[in-house]
C-alpha positions in Angstrom: 109.1 64.1 117.7 110.9 67.2 117.7 111.7 69.6 120.2 109.2 71.9 118.7 106.9 69.1 120.1 108.1 68.6 123.4 108.0 72.3 123.7 104.5 73.4 122.4 103.2 69.9 124.7 104.6 71.5 127.6 103.4 75.4 126.8 99.4 73.8 126.3 99.9 71.7 129.4 101.7 74.7 131.3 99.0 77.8 130.1 96.1 75.4 130.7 97.1 74.4 134.0 97.9 78.3 135.0 94.5 79.2 133.7 92.5 76.4 134.9 93.9 74.6 137.9 95.0 70.4 137.4 93.7 69.7 134.1 93.9 65.7 132.8 96.1 65.4 129.4 96.7 63.0 126.6 99.2 64.1 124.2 101.8 62.5 122.3 105.0 63.1 124.1 106.6 61.3 127.4 109.2 62.8 129.8 110.5 59.9 130.2 112.3 60.8 126.7 114.4 63.2 128.5 115.3 61.5 131.6 119.0 61.1 132.1 122.5 63.3 131.4 122.6 62.3 127.5 118.7 63.9 127.3 120.0 67.4 129.3 120.8 69.4 126.5 117.4 68.6 124.5 115.4 69.3 128.5 117.8 72.8 128.6 116.6 73.9 125.0 113.3 72.8 125.5 113.1 75.0 128.5 114.2 77.8 126.9 111.5 77.8 124.2 109.0 77.4 126.7 110.5 80.1 129.1 110.3 82.1 125.5 107.0 81.8 125.0 106.1 82.3 128.4 107.1 85.4 128.9 109.0 83.8 132.0 111.2 81.8 133.9 110.9 78.1 134.1 112.8 75.0 135.4 113.6 72.0 133.9 111.6 70.0 136.3 108.6 72.3 135.5 108.7 71.6 132.6 109.3 67.7 133.0 105.9 67.6 135.0 104.1 69.6 132.2 105.1 67.0 129.6 104.2 64.1 131.7 100.5 65.4 132.2 100.7 64.4 128.8 100.0 61.2 130.1 97.0 60.7 131.6 95.4 57.2 130.6 91.5 58.0 129.9 88.5 57.7 128.4 86.1 59.0 130.8 85.5 62.3 132.5 87.2 65.6 131.6 90.4 65.8 129.6 92.4 67.6 127.1 93.7 66.0 124.3 96.6 67.5 122.4 98.5 67.2 119.2 101.6 69.2 119.6 102.9 69.4 115.9 100.5 67.6 113.7 102.6 67.3 110.3 105.7 67.1 111.7 106.9 66.3 107.9 105.7 69.5 107.3 107.2 71.9 110.3 110.5 70.1 109.7 110.9 71.6 106.0 109.1 74.7 107.3 105.7 74.3 105.4 102.5 73.1 106.8 101.5 71.7 110.2 98.8 72.7 113.1 98.5 72.0 116.7 95.6 70.3 117.6 93.7 70.4 121.2 90.5 69.4 122.1 88.6 69.7 125.3 86.4 65.7 126.1 83.9 64.2 128.7 83.0 61.2 128.8 84.2 60.9 125.0 81.9 64.1 123.8 83.9 66.8 122.7 83.4 70.0 124.5 85.9 72.8 122.8 88.3 72.1 120.2 91.2 74.3 118.4 93.3 74.2 115.4 95.8 76.2 115.5 97.9 76.7 112.0 101.6 77.7 111.7 100.7 80.8 110.1 98.9 82.0 113.0 100.8 80.7 116.0 103.2 83.3 116.5 100.4 85.6 116.7 98.6 83.2 118.9 101.6 83.2 121.4 101.3 86.9 121.0 97.9 87.3 121.6 98.1 84.6 124.8 101.2 86.8 126.5 99.1 89.9 126.2 95.3 89.0 127.1 95.5 85.3 129.6 92.2 86.0 130.9 89.9 86.7 127.8 91.5 83.8 126.2 90.7 81.5 129.4 87.0 83.4 129.2 86.3 81.8 125.7 87.8 78.5 126.1 85.2 78.4 129.3 82.5 80.4 127.6 83.1 77.4 124.7 82.9 74.1 126.6 80.1 75.8 128.9 77.9 76.3 125.2 78.6 72.9 123.7 77.3 71.5 127.2 74.1 73.3 126.6 73.8 71.6 123.1 
């Protein structure tokens, strides 16, 4: 796990809950790893990255809450699943990595996204400029997949 793993999980979960309301999420990172005085500098760093990406302030407690949402343990109902940094070794080398996200309902994939490293900065910029269109596309994709 890296600072980026935590930051991406907190960022994606925050965006989803901002846009869609409460969500169930299965993520790779756990907030318990960031508790305690020895983890305070790490949490501050993660919080700064998330705030920069969102373009607004966010409290460390909100970052912890967002990461903790990734601890869902369910295979029924609707749940988002996230691999915040797929290819951690590539990420650490400054090479190839991706962010993988899927919406699953009762075991069926409704929507999925794989964002490669070269597109991530552009994707964050797009998010900051036009959140409503992104949410509309997520909902539209989910609706289309349900019809199939």
